[in-house]
C-alpha positions, 0 to 999 in steps of 0.5 A: 283140485278135487280129483282122486286117483286109483292105481292101475291094474298091476301097479305096486308101490314099493315100501317107503313109497319112493318107487312105483312099479307098473304103468303102460309100458311097464316101468319103475317110476322114482319119486322124491321123498316129498312126492312119496309123502304127497302120494301117500295121502292121495290113494284114499283122498282127493288132490288138495295141494299143488304137490299132490296134483303134480304127483297125480299127473305123473302117475296118470301120464305114466299109466300107473294110475287112473283119474277119478273126476270130482263132481260133474263140472259146471253146466257146459253146452254140448252138441251131438253131431250125427253123420248120415248116409241113408240108414234112416231107421238107424237114425230114428233109433239113435235120435229116440235114444238121445231123447230118452228122459235119462238124457234130457238136460245134458244135450243142448243141440243135435245136428244131423248131417245128410251126406247126400243120402239116396233118400234125403226127404226121409232123413229130413223128416226124421230129423225134424220129427225129433227136433234135430238141426239138419245140415245138408251137404252138396256132395258126398264126402264120407264120415270125416267130412260130414262130421266136420260139417256138423262141427262147423255148424256148432262152432262158437255155440257149444263147449263140447261136441259128441260125435255119434254114428247112426249104428251106435246106441248110447244108453240113458245117462251116458254123457255126464260121466264122459263130460266129467273128465273134462274137469281136467283142463288137459283132456281133449277127448273122451270115448266110451266102450263100444260093444257089438250087437250082432244078428243074422248068420250064427257063425258071423254073429259069434265071430264078429262079436268075439273079434270086434275091433272097436271094443278096447276092453274093460280097463280104462286108459290114457290113449297113446302110441306104443301103449295098450290102447294107441287109438280109439274109434270115433263112432262115439267120442266127445271132443273139447271144441277148444282142442280142435285147431281147424277141423277135427277130422281129415276130410280127405280120409274115407277110412282111418279118420278116427286114428288120424284124429286121435293121433293129431290131438295127442301130438298137439299135447292133449290127453285122450282118455278111454272111459269103459264105464260108459257103454255104447252098443254098435250094430254089426253087419248081417252078411259076410260080404258086408263084414269082409268088405269092411275088413278090406276097407279098414286094411286099406286105410293103412296106406293113407295113414302111413303117408300122414304118420310115417313113424306110427304105421307098420305091419307088426311091431317087434321087440328085438329080444323076444323076436330073436327067441321067437325066430329061434323057436320057428327054426325048430331050435329050442336050445337057441331060444332058451339061450336068448331067453336065459341071457335076457332074464339073467341080465335083468335080474340084477337090474330089477333087484336094485330097483326093488322089483321081485325077480319073478318079474324078469321071467314075465317081461322076457318069456311072455313077449315071445309068444306075442312076437310069434303071434304077431309074426303069424298074423303078418305072414297071413296078412302081408306075406301071402304074395311071396309065400310060393318063393319060400317053398321053392326047393325040395330040401327042408320043404316039409319042415318049412311047411310045418313052421309056416302052417303053425305060424298061420293058425297060431293067431286064430287058435290063440284067440279061440283059446282066450275067447272061447266063442260058441264056434268050434276051433276048425271053423273059427280058424278058417274064418280067422284066416279068411279075415286076415287075408282080406284085411291084408289085401286091403293093406296091400291095396292101400300101400300100392295106391299111396306108393308107400311100403310102410304098412307092409314092413315090420318095425322094431320097437324102441324098448331099451335092451329089448327087455320090455322094462322102462326105468323112469327116473323122473324129476327127483327133488332133494 
């Protein structure tokens, strides 16, 4: 009660209010007459009845709407846990930010976990100077194990734990807007938007900021596999303590622990929300060696994640219809690609018209994904196909055409990003760095897959979209 909702971008309520078009993934949500009436009073008001609450929940879970929490909940106890391995200057900067007057009164305890730092005395002195509790681990276990140690130190004393890494700097007043989401009893975790801060080499700074993997964008979301935001970084994340069964992170993971933690919360039935109205800065590497080492490390995480979540990890997610059209285009057969697209559009038109959706939507949901499929194929080619590329070029017949197709696929992802982002770097250097990035990330994926003896991260997966058209019809619970 007291929550409001706002329509997500692209959501359209059809005349009469009995159908809502939009969501993530896109679809048509059918409402009963009672639900439509309840919804009519929600857009400009707050949840006041059970029926309104049920309709709001349906729209939020479908990605058609976003919640607007009521006034901040009653005062709850919150701790901040900071895993540390060296980086004392960064720790000092973070503790000063947490002690800003704008954050006073919202944090009950700060716990610094020393993961066997090379300079433990400096870590202890910095923690003591800022009044933080110090937990010292006996052996180095990585960020996941360190966060678990800090969480255990808070167990039973607080309601929420905010995990913040030393390379992050939250601003004044960052915590209350995140805690407000916990007024919804189904929310288990909330994360802010992470924005990069880069210095050093101008090319590295421009590239690392533009291709920053932790920035999930400016649009809020409910985090779920198969949607626009399927994972969230935990370099800054607030977790409801009662949502954690045992420990929040898998201590056996040195990388990818954030992906695993979010997926386990979702699998346990908790909602995880992305709240980009709160922003936290993140310091980026200052050298190419450090940056590319991190990219290799990220790629290597796909192996152990595939063992733990075999149905979620793949080299690229492909939808049958758009992929067929993309393959026809790469085979230099525009006529075949046009036939595939035309059949998809014609097949959808009648169905969408019956649902009250404009026919123009058919063109968007069939043609646009073809480009995405080609980009995905190109990225997978560079990241995972490089060990077998020489075999593709065996034989003289058609070699020139094959080279042209492979070259176009290889540079397409980087050029698409350059056109979309318009970074302060010329397209040639940007494309070369992008190819190197994908190659190193792919080498990490191969390393992780071989180490864990699984091929899942190296194989494509066909999505479960109905008919490959990208439109999901949600019938829902209609009540007469």
